[in-house]
Every structure is written in structure tokens, then in C-alpha cells.
C-alpha positions as CSV (number, residue, x, y, z in Angstrom):
1,M,0.0,0.0,0.0
2,L,1.1,3.6,-0.6
3,P,1.9,5.8,2.4
4,Q,-0.9,8.2,3.4
5,S,1.0,11.2,2.1
6,L,0.9,9.8,-1.5
7,R,-2.7,8.8,-1.7
8,P,-4.1,12.3,-2.3
9,L,-1.6,12.7,-5.1
10,L,-2.8,9.6,-6.9
11,A,-6.4,10.6,-6.3
12,A,-5.7,13.9,-7.9
13,T,-4.1,12.3,-10.9
14,A,-7.0,10.0,-11.3
15,L,-9.3,13.0,-11.9
16,A,-7.2,13.9,-14.9
17,A,-7.4,10.5,-16.5
18,V,-9.8,11.6,-19.2
19,A,-7.1,13.4,-21.1
20,I,-4.6,10.5,-21.0
21,P,-6.3,7.3,-19.7
22,L,-3.7,5.2,-18.0
23,S,-5.5,2.1,-16.8
24,G,-8.8,0.3,-16.4
25,C,-10.5,-1.8,-19.0
26,T,-13.8,-0.5,-20.5
27,S,-16.9,-2.5,-19.9
28,G,-18.5,-2.1,-23.3
29,N,-21.6,-0.4,-21.9
30,A,-23.4,2.5,-23.7
31,Q,-21.6,5.2,-21.7
32,N,-18.1,3.8,-22.6
33,A,-19.2,3.3,-26.2
34,N,-20.2,6.9,-26.4
35,R,-16.9,8.0,-24.9
36,F,-15.1,6.4,-27.9
37,D,-17.5,7.3,-30.7
38,A,-15.5,10.4,-31.7
39,V,-12.1,8.8,-31.5
40,E,-10.2,8.7,-34.7
41,I,-7.3,6.2,-35.1
42,K,-4.5,8.1,-36.9
43,T,-1.6,6.3,-38.6
44,E,2.0,7.3,-39.0
45,K,4.3,5.1,-41.2
46,L,7.8,4.8,-39.6
47,S,9.5,2.3,-41.9
48,E,8.6,-0.3,-44.5
49,G,6.2,-2.5,-42.7
50,V,6.3,-0.6,-39.4
51,A,3.8,2.0,-38.3
52,V,2.3,3.6,-35.2
53,L,-1.4,4.1,-34.5
54,F,-2.6,7.0,-32.3
55,G,-6.1,6.8,-30.7
56,A,-7.5,7.1,-27.1
57,G,-5.0,5.1,-25.2
58,G,-1.4,4.0,-25.4
59,N,0.3,4.3,-28.8
60,I,0.1,1.1,-30.8
61,G,3.0,-0.2,-32.8
62,V,2.3,-2.3,-35.9
63,S,4.6,-4.7,-37.8
64,H,3.1,-6.2,-40.9
65,G,4.3,-8.3,-43.8
66,E,4.4,-11.8,-45.2
67,D,4.7,-13.4,-41.7
68,G,1.6,-11.7,-40.3
69,T,0.7,-8.7,-38.2
70,I,2.0,-7.9,-34.8
71,L,0.4,-5.2,-32.6
72,I,2.3,-3.6,-29.7
73,D,-0.6,-2.9,-27.3
74,D,-4.2,-2.5,-28.3
75,Q,-5.8,0.3,-26.4
76,F,-9.4,-0.1,-25.2
77,E,-11.9,-2.8,-26.2
78,D,-14.4,-0.4,-27.7
79,L,-11.8,0.8,-30.2
80,S,-10.9,-2.7,-31.5
81,E,-12.9,-2.4,-34.7
82,K,-11.5,1.0,-35.5
83,I,-8.0,-0.3,-34.8
84,Q,-8.5,-3.3,-37.1
85,N,-9.8,-1.0,-39.8
86,A,-6.6,1.2,-39.5
87,V,-4.5,-2.0,-39.6
88,A,-6.3,-3.1,-42.8
89,A,-5.8,0.3,-44.3
90,L,-2.0,-0.4,-44.1
91,G,-2.6,-3.4,-46.3
92,A,-2.0,-5.7,-43.3
93,S,-3.8,-8.9,-42.3
94,E,-5.6,-9.2,-39.0
95,A,-3.3,-9.3,-36.0
96,S,-1.5,-12.6,-35.5
97,Y,0.2,-11.5,-32.3
98,V,-0.3,-8.8,-29.6
99,I,2.5,-7.8,-27.3
100,N,1.5,-5.9,-24.2
101,T,4.1,-3.5,-22.9
102,H,2.4,-3.7,-19.5
103,W,-0.9,-4.6,-17.9
104,H,-2.8,-1.2,-17.9
105,G,-6.1,-1.3,-19.6
106,D,-5.4,1.5,-22.1
107,H,-2.7,-0.8,-23.4
108,S,-4.3,-4.2,-23.0
109,G,-8.0,-3.4,-23.1
110,G,-8.4,-4.8,-26.6
111,N,-6.9,-8.2,-25.7
112,E,-10.2,-10.0,-25.4
113,N,-11.4,-8.9,-28.8
114,F,-8.1,-9.6,-30.6
115,G,-7.7,-12.9,-28.6
116,N,-11.2,-14.0,-29.7
117,A,-10.2,-13.1,-33.3
118,G,-7.2,-15.5,-33.0
119,A,-4.3,-13.4,-32.0
120,T,-1.7,-14.9,-29.6
121,I,-1.0,-12.5,-26.8
122,L,2.6,-12.1,-25.3
123,A,3.7,-10.2,-22.3
124,H,6.1,-10.4,-19.3
125,D,5.3,-12.9,-16.6
126,N,4.1,-10.2,-14.2
127,V,1.5,-8.9,-16.7
128,R,-0.3,-12.2,-16.7
129,V,-0.1,-12.4,-12.9
130,R,-1.6,-9.0,-12.5
131,M,-4.3,-9.5,-15.1
132,L,-5.3,-12.8,-13.4
133,G,-6.6,-10.8,-10.4
134,E,-8.1,-7.5,-9.4
135,Q,-5.6,-4.6,-9.5
136,T,-5.4,-1.1,-8.0
137,S,-3.8,1.6,-10.0
138,G,-4.0,5.4,-10.3
139,R,-7.6,5.1,-11.5
140,G,-9.0,2.8,-8.9
141,N,-9.8,-0.9,-9.0
142,N,-9.5,-3.0,-12.2
143,P,-11.2,-6.4,-12.4
144,A,-9.5,-9.6,-13.4
145,S,-9.3,-10.2,-17.1
146,A,-11.2,-12.8,-19.1
147,K,-9.2,-15.9,-19.9
148,V,-8.9,-15.1,-23.6
149,A,-7.5,-11.7,-22.7
150,L,-4.6,-13.1,-20.8
151,P,-1.1,-13.4,-22.3
152,S,-0.8,-17.1,-23.4
153,V,3.0,-16.7,-24.0
154,T,5.1,-15.0,-21.3
155,Y,8.7,-14.5,-20.6
156,A,11.1,-13.4,-17.8
157,D,13.9,-11.4,-19.4
158,G,12.6,-11.1,-22.9
159,I,12.0,-12.8,-26.2
160,K,13.0,-12.4,-29.9
161,L,10.6,-12.7,-32.9
162,F,12.1,-13.2,-36.4
163,M,9.2,-12.0,-38.5
164,N,8.4,-9.7,-41.4
165,N,12.1,-9.6,-42.4
166,D,13.1,-8.1,-39.1
167,E,14.6,-9.1,-35.8
168,I,12.3,-7.9,-33.0
169,H,13.7,-7.8,-29.5
170,V,11.2,-7.7,-26.6
171,I,13.1,-6.6,-23.5
172,H,11.8,-6.7,-19.9
173,I,12.6,-3.6,-17.8
174,P,12.2,-4.5,-14.1
175,T,10.4,-2.1,-11.8
176,G,9.9,0.8,-14.3
177,H,6.4,2.2,-15.0
178,T,5.2,-1.1,-13.5
179,D,7.0,-4.4,-12.7
180,G,6.0,-5.9,-16.0
181,D,7.2,-3.4,-18.6
182,S,8.7,-4.3,-21.9
183,I,10.4,-2.2,-24.6
184,I,10.4,-3.5,-28.2
185,F,13.3,-2.9,-30.6
186,F,12.7,-3.5,-34.3
187,K,16.4,-3.9,-35.3
188,K,16.1,-3.6,-39.1
189,A,13.4,-0.9,-39.1
190,N,15.3,1.0,-36.3
191,V,12.2,1.6,-34.3
192,I,11.8,1.3,-30.5
193,H,8.4,1.1,-28.7
194,M,8.9,2.0,-25.0
195,G,5.4,1.7,-23.7
196,D,4.8,3.9,-20.6
197,T,8.4,3.9,-19.5
198,F,8.5,7.0,-21.8
199,F,5.9,9.9,-22.0
200,N,7.0,12.3,-24.7
201,K,6.1,16.0,-24.1
202,V,2.5,15.4,-23.0
203,T,3.1,14.9,-19.3
204,L,5.7,14.2,-16.6
205,P,6.4,10.5,-16.0
206,F,3.8,8.3,-14.3
207,I,5.2,5.7,-12.0
208,D,2.6,3.2,-10.9
209,L,3.9,2.4,-7.4
210,N,1.0,0.1,-6.7
211,S,2.1,-2.0,-9.7
212,G,5.7,-2.3,-8.7
213,G,6.9,0.8,-10.5
214,N,10.1,2.7,-9.5
215,A,11.8,5.8,-10.7
216,K,15.2,4.1,-11.0
217,G,13.5,1.6,-13.4
218,I,12.2,4.4,-15.5
219,L,15.8,5.7,-15.7
220,A,17.1,2.2,-16.6
221,S,14.6,1.9,-19.4
222,A,15.7,5.2,-20.9
223,E,19.3,4.1,-20.6
224,K,18.6,0.7,-22.3
225,A,16.7,2.3,-25.2
226,L,19.5,4.9,-25.7
227,S,22.0,2.0,-25.9
228,L,20.1,0.6,-28.8
229,A,19.3,3.9,-30.6
230,D,21.2,6.1,-33.0
231,D,20.3,9.5,-34.4
232,N,18.0,7.9,-37.0
233,T,16.0,5.8,-34.5
234,K,12.3,6.5,-34.3
235,I,11.0,6.0,-30.7
236,I,7.4,5.3,-30.0
237,P,6.4,6.6,-26.5
238,G,3.5,5.2,-24.5
239,H,1.8,8.6,-25.0
240,G,2.8,11.6,-27.1
241,P,4.3,12.0,-30.6
242,V,7.0,9.8,-32.1
243,A,10.3,10.9,-30.6
244,T,14.0,11.2,-31.6
245,R,17.0,10.0,-29.6
246,A,17.5,13.6,-28.5
247,D,14.0,13.7,-27.1
248,L,14.8,10.6,-25.1
249,V,18.1,12.0,-23.9
250,A,16.2,15.0,-22.5
251,Y,13.7,12.7,-20.8
252,R,16.5,10.6,-19.3
253,D,18.2,13.7,-18.0
254,L,14.9,14.9,-16.4
255,V,14.5,11.6,-14.6
256,A,18.1,11.4,-13.6
257,N,18.3,15.0,-12.3
258,T,15.1,14.6,-10.4
259,I,16.3,11.4,-8.7
260,D,19.6,13.1,-7.8
261,K,17.9,16.2,-6.3
262,V,15.3,14.1,-4.4
263,Q,17.9,11.7,-3.0
264,K,19.9,14.6,-1.7
265,A,16.8,16.0,0.0
266,I,16.1,12.6,1.6
267,D,19.7,12.3,2.8
268,A,19.2,15.7,4.4
269,G,16.2,14.3,6.3
270,Q,13.5,16.3,4.4
271,T,9.9,15.2,4.3
272,L,8.0,14.8,1.0
273,E,6.1,18.0,1.6
274,Q,9.4,19.9,2.1
275,V,10.8,18.5,-1.1
276,Q,7.6,19.4,-3.1
277,A,7.8,22.9,-1.7
278,Q,11.2,23.5,-3.4
279,D,9.7,23.5,-7.0
280,L,12.5,21.3,-8.3
281,L,10.9,21.1,-11.7
282,K,10.5,24.8,-12.3
283,D,13.0,24.8,-15.2
284,V,11.8,21.6,-16.8
285,D,10.5,21.9,-20.4
286,V,7.6,19.4,-20.1
287,N,3.9,19.9,-20.0
288,K,3.4,20.4,-16.2
289,E,-0.3,20.8,-16.7
290,G,-0.5,17.2,-18.1
291,F,-1.8,14.1,-16.5
292,I,1.0,14.0,-13.9
293,K,1.6,17.3,-12.0
294,P,5.0,18.2,-10.5
295,D,4.0,17.3,-6.9
296,A,2.8,13.9,-8.1
297,F,6.0,13.1,-10.0
298,I,8.1,14.3,-7.0
299,G,6.0,12.0,-4.8
300,F,6.6,9.0,-7.1
301,V,10.4,9.6,-7.1
302,Y,10.5,10.3,-3.3
303,E,8.6,7.1,-2.5
304,S,10.7,5.1,-5.0
305,L,13.9,6.2,-3.3
306,K,12.6,5.7,0.3
307,S,11.4,2.2,-0.5
308,A,14.7,1.1,-2.2
């Protein structure tokens, strides 16, 4: 459980979830259906056979070719038809595989629909464990997933797929945004999908402490991706526009500098409230009015370091 001092922060962030929904599967009722009626799935081609889809949840990576279609995440269940139509518009077949970057419902909410359509779902071991039971995140309680929505292929450290004339590396990042994060590197296409270990420009980082997330894992994820990337790499964040290596360097530096400042404050015996009062992020060039406000991000980092 989170300490009492952090619970108001997560409650406040939950109120902002309409702009960037971060977890919780939809139920398919009329209210949720209306919520997604106006959503348009937009497509950006990144390389031959690799694209990204933007909608109302986590950004979706698509690999398509002679070996089939792979989706990296699948947003919400009420968007599955729109997502499939966008995939078809690429000239791709229906999804053969879905890889979940983590368990949150705006990244795995379409699993049941794509699973029923025949897709094999892959994810880290901890994703399946969390989806088997009710979970608590920044938006409250999330019910256990249906059997067909669960990953049927899981891995501990990672897995490689040799498909569509590419070598696709799926790499587990321990204790980052959650404890089940994966980043995906398309070696030939030179594209990296980072899931919610990377939010590009739209908000400060969200670290789901209830799901095993930790600020040092977010930093490790950025370092790992940077070790794979060059100046031509296209980086798909969990939310926000496609990024460059320079964008990720700036994000890495934000996280590293914040960890350093908060650790010094902890070493000096300061409370969370005292650290938040220092406005450590005043010079940071990130949307501080986004889903995660400065006090919340400082709280995530503080608790990550205190619990280490």
C-alpha cells in the first residue's frame, strides 16, 4: 500500500485520466461506447512494414508483412474495430500477435477482442499475474481479465521474434512504470516502442507504485533504449508524438536529475512536503499541466527512493 502522504496525489491524478487514460478496461456499456464514438485512429508510417497508431490510449506499434501482423498494445476494447480498420488500411492482415508493454487497460483493453479473433498475446510474466486478479492503480480498482484476454505466452527477461524480415527484440525492464514493462526494438526498421516507460512531451512521468513501478527503473529503461538507438532511430512513447533520440536523452536527464535532487533531500532528512515545496521542476520543459503534475511526480520519485 502507498503511504498516506501519496494517496491524495494519486487521487488527484485519477481525476485527470480523461485526457490520458492510464489504466482500467472498459466494460462495453453504452456510456463507454459513447466515450469512444468520436475517437479517430491516426496512422504514421515509420519504416517499410512498421507504423504507429494513435487513438485514445497507449500508442500502438504495428509490424506487418508476409509473416503476419504484430500489434504492440491494443488500447481499449471499444476501439478494437477502429484499430483493425486502421491496420487493414495499411494493407495488413488481422493481428496474429499482440505484445502488451504492461498490464494497464489503455494498453491491453483490446486483448479480449483480438484474442477472440485468433491473436496470440505475449507479455512479461508479471503482466499475466496482474491480469489474473483485481488490481489497483491510479484510476482505482481494475477487475480480473477474461481468460482469452490473458497473455498465453510469457517471458522473464525477454524474447525475440524473427518476423516480417526483421529481428524484433522484446526486452523486460524491471520495476519501471510497473513491474511488467517491456520495450520492443525493431532492429532492421530501427524503431523502438517504449510503452509507458516514456511519455513524450505530454506529461511528466507516471510511475505506478501500486504495480511495482520505481523511478530508477524508468531511468534504466531510458538508458537501455539509448544504448540501442542512434540518431536515426524513431522512438514510440507510450503517450505523445514519435520521438527522436535527442527527445529521449532530454527525458532521461529529467528523470536522472530529479532522482539526484530528491535523493539529496532525503539524505538531508527532508519530508515529502518539504521536497515538493522546493519546486524542483520549475525549469523543466515538459507539460506540467498534463496528467501528472509536478507534486505527483516528485512524490513518485520520493517514495521510490525511500522504499529502495
